[in-house]
N, C-alpha and C positions, 0 to 999 in steps of 0.2 A: 638687610633682608634680601633674599634671592627672589627674583621675579620669574614667572613661568610663561611669558608671552602675553598674558592678560594684564589688565590694569590692577590686579589684586595680588598681594603677596601670597605665597603658597600657604602660609599658616592660616589664612582666612578662607581657604577653599577646602571643603571636606570631600575628598575623593570618594570615600565610601558612600556618602549621601548622593553624590552625582551618579555613581554607578547604579545605585538603587533606582534613582529617578529614570535613568537611561533604559533600564530593563523594560519599562512600559512604553517606550517610544517606538514608533514605526520609522523606518528610514525616510528622511525628508528629502534626501538628495541621493542620486545614483551616479557613480563614476563609471562611465562606459569605456568602450575600447579606444575612443579618441584620446583618453587620458585627461590631464589637467590642461585644459584650453582656457583662453581668456573668457570665453562665454561661460564655461563651467565655474571658473573662479568668481565671476560676477554673481551667479546664482547662489553659489556656496556662501559668499559674503553676505548677500541679501538675507538668506535664510538664517544664518548665524546671528546676524544683527537683530532679526525679528524675534527669535526664540531663545537665544543664549546657550541652550543645551541641545545639541543636534546629533542625530544618528545618520551615518552615511553607509550606503551599501556599495560594495565593489562588484561590478559586473565583469568578471574575468580578473586579470592582473594577478594571477595565482602566485607568481614568484616575487612580486615587488609590492605587496599590499602594505607591509610595515614601512618601507621606505616612502611610499606615497603618502601614508598617514602622517609621518613626521614632516614631510615636505609641506603638506597642506597646513599643518599646525603652524609651522614657521612662517609661511606666506600669509596666513590670515591673522597671525597674532593671537591664536587661540591655544588652549591647553588640550592636548590629546589625552582624554580621560582613560580610554582603553581601546584596544584593537583586538578583536577576537574573530577568527574565521574571516568571513566576508563582510563584516561590519566594523565600523570605527565610530567612536563617540568623541565629539569635540565640545568644548565649553569656552565661552567668552562672556564676561559680565556685560549685561546690557548697559549701554552708555548712560541711560537715565539713572540706573542704580548706582553707578560709579560717581556721577555728578552729585547725587543726593548725599553720598557719604563724605564727599569733599567739602560740603558746605557747613 
């Protein structure tokens, strides 16, 4: 089974459901002109760990939003659910949920 950067096989993740849930989200994190800094990554990781499904807003980065989205997904071990315009949605199963399914 192919994995997608999360601890869950792709078959267990319903992208359509994640996209629907993401529509109601407000951006939890904003990526500013400084780009992906260690400080930004710490906040990104903390928020992703807390909520599991998170929306990010790009402040600028007109030409490289897609590349930055893919880079963030790779660095955080999350799934890039979608990237539209100046927002991107990331998903990573909460650790408690993953541990409960392994028992």
